[in-house]
N, C-alpha and C positions, 0 to 999 in steps of 0.2 A: 760147704760145699770146694774145693776143693781139685786138685788137679788130678789127684789118681783115685779120692776114699779110703786111703788105708793106714794114713798119719795121723795130720792134724782134723779131719775132718771128722774122725766117727771121735777123737778125745770128745772133741766139742764134741757131736749126740748126746755121748752116755755121757759129759757131766750133767749137756743142761735134764737129758732125764733122770737123770740120780737124782738135779732140784728142786724139777717140778713134783719124783713123789715123796723126796724130804718136807716138799709145802704143801701134799695135797691137793696138787692138783695135774695131777696126770690126767685128770676127762678130763680137762678144758686143754690140751697138746695134745697136738699132732708131732712129731718130730725123728724125721730123717733124716741123716748124711750121704752126699752123695757124689759124683764125681762129673767134672766137667771134657776129662777123655773118657774112651774107654777100656782103655790100657789094663786094666785089670777087673773085670765085671764079674765081679763070684766070685773075690775072692778076699780072706777073710785083713781086717787090720794084721799094722805091719806085730813083727811079736814085739817090739821096742817098743810100740804105741796098745796091747794088750800086758808086758809087760808092766809098764807105767800105773796102766792103772789096776790095775792087779796090785799094785803097793799102793792102793788108799785105797782098794774093797772098792773096786767099779766093774763090773765086769758087764762085757757084751758079746752078743753072737753075730755083732752085724757083718754083712757084706757088700763086697766093692760092686758098685751099680753106677750107672751115669745119668745123670741129667734129665729129662722128658716133659716133653713140651707141656704134658699133665699136670707138672710140680711149679710151672710156674697162673696154674688153674686153680689150684688146688688150696698149698699154701698162700699166708700171708706174706707170711717170712723169707727172706732168703737170702742167707748171714754169711758172706763168702773171710779165704784166709787175705788176697792178697790183690793186688791193679787187676793183673793182669781174668785171674778167675773174676773178678770185674767187671772188666770192657764183655770176655767171653761169657756171661751173662744175656751182658743187655745187650746180647748183639743177637741169643739170643730171641730171650723174652723180643727182641725187633720183632720177630717171625710170629712171634704169637699172639694167635685178638685176641681183647680180654686179657688181657692177662694179668692177674689184682693181686701180688707178690709183688712186698717193695723190697729192692734189689740192695745189698751194704754192706760194708764191711763190719764185718763180728767187733774188729778194733776200737770203731765210734763212740763202744762202748765202754771199755776200757775207761777206767779210774786214772793209774798211769796212765790217756796217752800212747799206749805201745799199737800207731794204728795200725800194723803188720804183720802177720804168724808168718815165721819163714815156715816153709821148707823144712824139718828136719831126718827126711831118707837122709841124708850124706852125714848126718851127726853124732850124738855120741847120745847115751840115757839121760846127760845136761838138756841135753837141746829137746828133746819131751818131754825129760819136764819142767825148763820151762815155758812150753808148748801150750800142758797140759795149767800152770799157772794162768797162762793168758785165756783161755779156756777159761779159767775156774771166777779169773775178776770180771772179765766180759761177760759171760750167761747171766748171774747173778748181778751187771748193771742195765743187765738188756729185760730180763724178766721184773725187773722193777723199775724198771719202765713203765712194765709192756704189759703192769692187768693188776 
């Protein structure tokens, strides 16, 4: 989960989906990404995010959406990118009865201990590549710990 759901979280979603597909676990996981805000609803991911994923042989058809009450009741985990997202999500989850999602920073799973996945929106291709590498490390570690 990220602020606008066009840079970091679609990369994480696509990376995780590829990992579970490669491990033949796709029937055990429902993977999606969403935004805390409603800024970009319906938009495709940032062109630089798509190009970064494509360079690694990953395609995505994701369209930005906003996190819903249902998400807190449906998903086991809601993993987010930075502290402000974490705060916003915890606040939203307090308004949902029977929230079952465990809300965490995706970076808590990083073996290299990079806790925050910075928004690359105002950066360049290299910043998107950094986000991709962080997502790969975190998603792999998360998948190993949770199945």
